[in-house]
Residue frames as qw, qx, qy, qz and C-alpha x, y, z in Angstrom:
[[0.628, -0.327, 0.654, 0.265, -0.16, 16.72, 2.39],
 [0.333, 0.527, -0.516, -0.588, 1.12, 16.54, -1.18],
 [0.937, 0.141, 0.141, -0.287, -0.42, 13.59, -3.07],
 [0.578, -0.328, 0.677, 0.316, 1.87, 10.68, -3.90],
 [0.536, 0.648, -0.245, -0.483, 2.68, 10.86, -7.61],
 [0.699, -0.121, 0.700, 0.081, 2.95, 7.55, -9.46],
 [0.425, 0.526, -0.518, -0.524, 4.10, 6.53, -12.94],
 [0.828, 0.030, 0.542, -0.141, 2.97, 3.16, -14.36],
 [0.285, 0.591, -0.617, -0.433, 5.02, 1.47, -17.10],
 [0.576, 0.033, 0.816, -0.037, 3.72, -1.72, -18.72],
 [0.094, 0.174, -0.639, -0.744, 3.20, -2.67, -22.34],
 [0.134, -0.411, -0.882, -0.186, -0.25, -4.14, -21.60],
 [0.216, -0.402, -0.091, -0.885, -3.06, -1.61, -21.37],
 [0.716, -0.475, -0.422, -0.288, -5.20, -3.87, -19.21],
 [0.700, -0.226, -0.428, 0.525, -2.39, -4.22, -16.67],
 [0.182, 0.183, -0.129, 0.957, -1.90, -0.46, -16.54],
 [0.454, -0.448, -0.266, -0.723, -5.65, 0.05, -16.11],
 [0.782, -0.411, -0.468, -0.015, -5.88, -2.58, -13.37],
 [0.574, -0.083, -0.363, 0.729, -2.87, -1.15, -11.53],
 [0.026, -0.294, 0.000, -0.955, -4.25, 2.37, -11.72],
 [0.598, -0.468, -0.358, -0.543, -7.70, 1.29, -10.52],
 [0.774, -0.327, -0.488, 0.238, -6.30, -0.71, -7.61],
 [0.444, -0.012, -0.295, 0.846, -4.05, 2.10, -6.40],
 [0.172, -0.317, -0.079, -0.929, -6.67, 4.82, -6.70],
 [0.682, -0.462, -0.445, -0.350, -9.22, 2.66, -4.90],
 [0.708, -0.258, -0.476, 0.454, -6.77, 2.12, -2.06],
 [0.344, -0.514, -0.197, 0.761, -5.83, 5.76, -1.59],
 [0.332, 0.847, 0.407, 0.079, -7.66, 8.68, -3.16],
 [0.137, -0.928, 0.185, 0.294, -4.72, 11.01, -2.59],
 [0.565, -0.237, 0.618, 0.493, -2.47, 8.95, -4.80],
 [0.469, 0.748, -0.015, -0.469, -2.20, 10.47, -8.27],
 [0.768, 0.148, 0.491, 0.384, -1.27, 8.59, -11.44],
 [0.024, 0.786, -0.142, -0.601, 0.75, 11.20, -13.32],
 [0.393, 0.576, -0.547, -0.464, 1.61, 9.10, -16.37],
 [0.881, 0.028, 0.464, -0.083, 1.40, 5.74, -18.11],
 [0.137, 0.641, -0.638, -0.405, 4.10, 4.40, -20.41],
 [0.938, 0.210, 0.106, -0.254, 3.73, 1.54, -22.90],
 [0.861, 0.341, -0.214, 0.311, 7.45, 0.98, -23.56],
 [0.731, -0.379, -0.187, 0.536, 10.78, 1.35, -21.83],
 [0.372, 0.203, 0.086, 0.902, 12.07, 4.48, -23.53],
 [0.262, -0.655, -0.311, -0.637, 8.80, 6.25, -22.88],
 [0.703, -0.612, -0.347, 0.105, 9.00, 5.23, -19.22],
 [0.617, -0.192, -0.101, 0.756, 12.46, 6.77, -18.81],
 [0.134, 0.372, 0.216, 0.893, 11.46, 9.98, -20.61],
 [0.443, -0.684, -0.367, -0.448, 8.29, 10.35, -18.52],
 [0.720, -0.515, -0.309, 0.349, 10.18, 9.70, -15.29],
 [0.477, -0.020, -0.007, 0.879, 12.72, 12.41, -16.16],
 [0.046, -0.410, -0.282, -0.866, 10.06, 14.92, -17.24],
 [0.553, -0.599, -0.370, -0.445, 7.35, 14.20, -14.64],
 [0.157, 0.373, -0.690, 0.600, 9.59, 13.28, -11.68],
 [0.736, -0.441, -0.336, -0.389, 7.04, 11.02, -9.95],
 [0.478, -0.620, 0.532, -0.322, 7.60, 9.79, -6.41],
 [0.631, -0.131, 0.765, -0.019, 7.24, 6.15, -7.50],
 [0.513, 0.415, -0.523, -0.540, 7.62, 4.42, -10.86],
 [0.780, -0.031, 0.592, -0.199, 6.01, 0.98, -11.23],
 [0.311, 0.613, -0.592, -0.421, 7.90, -0.86, -13.96],
 [0.972, 0.111, 0.160, -0.132, 7.37, -4.16, -15.78],
 [0.544, -0.438, 0.585, 0.412, 10.42, -6.18, -16.86],
 [0.448, 0.196, 0.722, 0.490, 9.36, -7.25, -20.36],
 [0.273, 0.824, 0.240, -0.435, 8.68, -4.10, -22.39],
 [0.692, 0.592, 0.200, 0.361, 9.52, -2.97, -25.94],
 [0.265, 0.881, -0.144, 0.364, 12.51, -0.70, -26.67],
 [0.099, 0.520, -0.684, 0.501, 14.08, -1.04, -23.20],
 [0.628, -0.319, -0.710, 0.017, 13.55, -3.83, -20.68],
 [0.487, -0.821, -0.198, -0.222, 12.54, -2.99, -17.13],
 [0.775, -0.390, -0.056, 0.495, 16.00, -3.60, -15.70],
 [0.450, 0.198, 0.162, 0.855, 17.56, -1.00, -17.99],
 [0.182, -0.747, -0.312, -0.557, 14.62, 1.33, -17.39],
 [0.671, -0.703, -0.205, 0.120, 15.23, 1.00, -13.65],
 [0.690, -0.184, 0.040, 0.699, 18.93, 1.71, -14.06],
 [0.264, 0.413, 0.247, 0.836, 18.37, 4.79, -16.22],
 [0.354, -0.795, -0.308, -0.385, 15.66, 6.21, -13.96],
 [0.714, -0.628, -0.145, 0.272, 17.75, 5.74, -10.83],
 [0.601, -0.050, 0.116, 0.789, 20.77, 7.36, -12.52],
 [0.131, 0.475, 0.319, 0.809, 18.82, 10.28, -14.06],
 [0.412, -0.580, -0.011, -0.703, 16.35, 11.03, -11.27],
 [0.342, 0.132, -0.851, 0.375, 17.63, 9.35, -8.07],
 [0.314, -0.050, 0.497, -0.807, 14.71, 10.61, -5.98],
 [0.761, 0.065, -0.255, -0.593, 12.27, 8.47, -7.99],
 [0.485, -0.254, 0.812, -0.202, 11.69, 5.13, -6.28],
 [0.524, 0.254, -0.632, -0.512, 11.23, 2.13, -8.58],
 [0.672, -0.065, 0.649, -0.351, 8.93, -0.82, -7.92],
 [0.217, 0.223, -0.832, -0.460, 9.32, -3.73, -10.33],
 [0.696, 0.151, 0.470, -0.522, 5.98, -5.45, -11.02],
 [0.375, 0.455, -0.702, -0.399, 6.52, -8.49, -13.19],
 [0.958, -0.041, -0.065, -0.276, 5.84, -12.17, -13.85],
 [0.653, 0.452, -0.550, 0.258, 9.56, -13.05, -13.71],
 [0.712, -0.653, 0.122, -0.229, 10.43, -14.91, -10.51],
 [0.883, 0.158, -0.255, 0.360, 13.97, -16.18, -11.11],
 [0.596, -0.647, -0.045, 0.474, 16.78, -15.30, -8.73],
 [0.522, 0.049, 0.308, 0.794, 18.81, -13.98, -11.64],
 [0.050, 0.667, 0.412, 0.618, 16.10, -11.52, -12.70],
 [0.469, -0.846, -0.252, 0.026, 15.50, -10.35, -9.13],
 [0.658, -0.415, 0.090, 0.622, 19.24, -9.86, -8.69],
 [0.387, 0.303, 0.357, 0.795, 19.55, -7.87, -11.92],
 [0.147, -0.802, -0.385, -0.433, 16.64, -5.61, -10.94],
 [0.575, -0.784, -0.135, 0.193, 17.95, -4.96, -7.43],
 [0.638, -0.199, 0.193, 0.718, 21.48, -4.36, -8.74],
 [0.246, 0.505, 0.392, 0.728, 20.01, -1.82, -11.18],
 [0.013, 0.130, -0.289, 0.948, 18.55, 0.10, -8.23],
 [0.494, -0.452, -0.560, -0.487, 15.01, -1.23, -7.81],
 [0.219, -0.370, 0.517, -0.740, 13.55, -0.38, -4.39],
 [0.651, 0.007, 0.591, -0.476, 10.97, -3.13, -4.48],
 [0.230, 0.182, -0.851, -0.437, 10.08, -6.27, -6.41],
 [0.594, 0.149, 0.517, -0.598, 6.55, -7.64, -6.75],
 [0.139, 0.045, 0.913, 0.382, 5.13, -10.51, -8.78],
 [0.442, -0.060, -0.299, -0.844, 1.95, -10.12, -10.81],
 [0.620, -0.218, -0.736, -0.162, 0.83, -13.41, -9.26],
 [0.201, -0.050, -0.661, 0.721, 1.12, -11.97, -5.72],
 [0.069, -0.692, -0.694, 0.188, -1.97, -10.99, -3.75],
 [0.185, 0.745, 0.262, 0.585, -3.31, -7.58, -4.76],
 [0.485, -0.860, -0.146, 0.062, -2.93, -6.30, -1.17],
 [0.726, -0.279, 0.116, 0.618, 0.84, -6.25, -1.68],
 [0.431, 0.549, 0.272, 0.663, 0.76, -3.56, -4.37],
 [0.163, -0.894, -0.075, -0.411, -0.37, -0.58, -2.25],
 [0.745, -0.637, 0.079, 0.182, 1.81, -1.82, 0.62],
 [0.756, 0.055, 0.212, 0.617, 4.81, -1.93, -1.70],
 [0.241, 0.723, 0.190, 0.618, 4.15, 1.56, -3.08],
 [0.425, -0.878, -0.026, -0.217, 3.80, 3.01, 0.43],
 [0.831, -0.431, 0.112, 0.334, 6.92, 1.24, 1.68],
 [0.660, 0.172, 0.200, 0.704, 9.25, 2.42, -1.06],
 [0.038, 0.823, 0.177, 0.538, 7.75, 5.93, -0.96],
 [0.563, -0.816, 0.079, -0.110, 8.83, 5.90, 2.72],
 [0.208, 0.753, -0.617, 0.092, 12.40, 5.02, 1.68],
 [0.655, -0.285, 0.680, -0.166, 12.07, 1.34, 2.61],
 [0.186, 0.227, -0.862, -0.412, 12.72, -1.73, 0.49],
 [0.750, 0.054, 0.341, -0.564, 9.81, -4.01, -0.28],
 [0.306, 0.235, -0.884, -0.265, 10.11, -7.69, -1.16],
 [0.826, -0.219, -0.100, -0.510, 7.24, -10.13, -0.79],
 [0.716, -0.407, 0.557, -0.106, 7.86, -13.34, 1.17],
 [0.907, 0.330, 0.246, 0.094, 8.15, -15.24, -2.12],
 [0.486, 0.799, -0.210, 0.287, 10.80, -12.85, -3.43],
 [0.336, -0.756, 0.513, -0.229, 12.69, -12.86, -0.12],
 [0.875, -0.150, 0.460, -0.013, 12.85, -16.65, -0.35],
 [0.785, 0.580, 0.063, 0.207, 14.16, -16.43, -3.92],
 [0.145, 0.869, -0.366, 0.299, 16.85, -13.97, -2.80],
 [0.597, -0.568, 0.536, -0.184, 17.79, -16.18, 0.16],
 [0.934, 0.131, 0.325, 0.069, 17.97, -19.29, -2.02],
 [0.607, 0.742, -0.110, 0.261, 20.19, -17.40, -4.44],
 [0.153, -0.823, 0.475, -0.272, 22.49, -16.36, -1.61],
 [0.788, -0.334, 0.507, -0.107, 22.72, -19.91, -0.26],
 [0.864, 0.261, 0.384, 0.193, 23.41, -21.33, -3.72],
 [0.162, 0.931, -0.205, -0.256, 25.78, -18.56, -4.77],
 [0.337, -0.525, 0.727, 0.285, 28.56, -21.06, -5.31],
 [0.551, 0.230, 0.786, 0.157, 26.55, -23.07, -7.81],
 [0.245, 0.611, -0.143, -0.739, 26.70, -20.63, -10.71],
 [0.816, 0.483, 0.310, -0.068, 25.48, -21.56, -14.16],
 [0.689, 0.079, 0.337, 0.637, 27.90, -21.76, -17.06],
 [0.215, 0.796, 0.284, 0.489, 26.49, -18.49, -18.37],
 [0.396, -0.917, -0.002, -0.044, 27.21, -16.77, -15.05],
 [0.741, -0.416, 0.279, 0.447, 30.73, -18.16, -14.92],
 [0.598, 0.350, 0.387, 0.608, 31.39, -17.18, -18.51],
 [0.107, 0.792, 0.226, 0.557, 30.01, -13.65, -18.34],
 [0.453, -0.169, -0.488, 0.727, 30.65, -12.97, -14.67],
 [0.043, -0.867, -0.482, 0.117, 27.85, -10.37, -14.88],
 [0.362, -0.465, 0.134, 0.797, 30.40, -7.97, -16.36],
 [0.261, 0.471, 0.578, 0.613, 28.35, -7.04, -19.41],
 [0.029, -0.124, -0.164, 0.978, 27.44, -3.37, -19.46],
 [0.403, 0.525, 0.519, -0.541, 23.97, -1.88, -19.69],
 [0.410, 0.603, -0.334, -0.597, 24.64, -0.92, -23.33],
 [0.135, 0.258, -0.931, -0.219, 25.76, -4.48, -24.09],
 [0.276, 0.279, 0.854, -0.341, 22.60, -5.85, -22.47],
 [0.463, 0.614, 0.172, -0.615, 20.53, -3.60, -24.71],
 [0.340, 0.529, -0.624, -0.463, 22.45, -4.73, -27.80],
 [0.076, -0.059, 0.995, -0.026, 22.07, -8.41, -26.84],
 [0.401, 0.442, 0.653, -0.467, 18.33, -7.91, -26.51],
 [0.460, 0.656, -0.109, -0.589, 18.04, -6.15, -29.87],
 [0.208, 0.422, -0.824, -0.316, 20.16, -8.76, -31.65],
 [0.167, 0.082, 0.967, -0.173, 18.18, -11.59, -30.08],
 [0.446, 0.558, 0.463, -0.525, 14.99, -9.92, -31.28],
 [0.675, 0.429, 0.527, 0.289, 16.32, -10.13, -34.83],
 [0.134, 0.958, -0.022, -0.251, 17.60, -6.58, -35.37],
 [0.795, 0.427, 0.008, 0.432, 20.30, -6.14, -38.04],
 [0.542, -0.237, -0.104, 0.799, 23.46, -4.12, -37.51],
 [0.068, 0.352, 0.286, 0.889, 21.91, -1.31, -39.55],
 [0.468, -0.676, -0.435, -0.367, 18.77, -1.35, -37.37],
 [0.673, -0.475, -0.315, 0.471, 20.99, -1.35, -34.29],
 [0.395, 0.020, 0.035, 0.918, 22.84, 1.71, -35.51],
 [0.162, -0.512, -0.360, -0.763, 19.61, 3.57, -36.22],
 [0.602, -0.653, -0.430, -0.163, 17.95, 2.72, -32.91],
 [0.698, -0.510, -0.191, 0.465, 21.01, 3.39, -30.76],
 [0.113, 0.991, -0.049, -0.053, 22.31, 6.40, -32.66],
 [0.504, -0.563, 0.549, 0.359, 25.66, 4.81, -33.53],
 [0.386, 0.550, -0.561, -0.484, 27.41, 3.96, -36.79],
 [0.954, 0.115, -0.172, -0.215, 27.00, 0.56, -38.44],
 [0.579, 0.441, -0.592, 0.347, 30.71, -0.05, -37.87],
 [0.195, -0.401, 0.605, -0.660, 30.32, 0.63, -34.14],
 [0.841, -0.087, 0.149, -0.513, 27.32, -1.72, -34.02],
 [0.878, 0.285, -0.383, 0.012, 29.40, -4.44, -35.70],
 [0.290, 0.467, -0.651, 0.524, 32.22, -3.87, -33.20],
 [0.521, -0.311, 0.451, -0.655, 29.83, -4.12, -30.23],
 [0.936, 0.065, -0.068, -0.339, 28.40, -7.34, -31.66],
 [0.732, 0.377, -0.523, 0.222, 31.85, -8.89, -32.11],
 [0.032, 0.456, -0.627, 0.630, 32.98, -7.87, -28.62],
 [0.706, -0.222, 0.295, -0.604, 29.84, -9.30, -27.03],
 [0.948, 0.158, -0.229, -0.153, 30.20, -12.62, -28.84],
 [0.545, 0.431, -0.592, 0.410, 33.85, -12.81, -27.80],
 [0.226, -0.433, 0.536, -0.689, 33.14, -11.87, -24.18],
 [0.787, -0.117, 0.300, -0.526, 30.37, -14.48, -23.85],
 [0.280, -0.284, 0.900, 0.177, 32.21, -17.16, -25.81],
 [0.662, 0.470, 0.499, -0.305, 29.39, -17.44, -28.35],
 [0.335, -0.201, 0.673, 0.628, 29.78, -18.26, -32.02],
 [0.006, 0.349, 0.722, 0.597, 26.43, -17.66, -33.70],
 [0.345, -0.274, -0.019, -0.898, 23.25, -15.64, -33.49],
 [0.748, -0.296, -0.521, -0.285, 21.37, -18.80, -32.47],
 [0.613, -0.159, -0.573, 0.521, 23.66, -19.18, -29.44],
 [0.043, 0.136, -0.212, 0.967, 23.14, -15.51, -28.58],
 [0.564, -0.318, -0.286, -0.706, 19.35, -15.97, -28.70],
 [0.770, -0.281, -0.571, 0.048, 19.57, -19.03, -26.44],
 [0.421, -0.019, -0.456, 0.784, 21.78, -17.07, -24.04],
 [0.190, -0.225, 0.027, -0.955, 19.30, -14.16, -23.98],
 [0.700, -0.338, -0.397, -0.489, 16.33, -16.46, -23.29],
 [0.724, -0.183, -0.588, 0.309, 18.14, -18.47, -20.60],
 [0.356, -0.113, -0.377, 0.848, 19.16, -15.30, -18.81],
 [0.019, 0.768, 0.620, -0.158, 15.74, -13.67, -19.30],
 [0.160, -0.317, 0.173, 0.918, 17.18, -10.74, -21.22],
 [0.464, 0.033, -0.380, -0.799, 14.32, -11.45, -23.59],
 [0.602, 0.046, 0.684, -0.409, 11.27, -13.65, -23.12],
 [0.311, 0.182, 0.863, 0.353, 9.88, -16.20, -25.52],
 [0.226, 0.789, 0.541, -0.183, 6.82, -13.96, -25.77],
 [0.037, -0.804, 0.157, 0.572, 9.07, -11.12, -26.83],
 [0.198, -0.278, 0.753, 0.562, 10.13, -13.14, -29.89],
 [0.378, 0.470, 0.797, 0.018, 6.63, -13.85, -31.09]]
């Protein structure tokens, strides 16, 4: 039987080490084929290595885990994605699942869930812990009680706009945006104006508050 090939993406080395140790202790035939410390690296490694399962954190440099999930699922659809994160809001779970995540696991969950989740999604099944299923159910029940941000944006912002919001909220200038995204400064300025107009925001401070409220960035990410 071919060994299950796994990619681990997390910006904390200790988390990657702990995840690797736990999985290898559970099943000796499981092979960790790569470890990524940021989002762009995770996408590149997934495309090049084509693992069976990619375990992805949400809060990572360069690209957040939701965008990583989306790009992996679009570029290499056979790769199953398990989100392993500390974020437990309905909005974050919804964004990850909408991006194509096959499973969602909290870092605070019991360690037994990790190998179970990997096996389940490798077998083409979804995996949500009881806590995450309850979050999803609560979100479904309360779907009519949207926040002002949800009503205003309607979740119609594109993946590129999400990336630009994150970079702007992290303090990147239009010139830095253009360099990182491979676009002109004028295009970066146009994206910024369109995003502010679409979200009904009027200042960078409001954009930062929007990004934090909607967990596009974390407070830790601003430190």
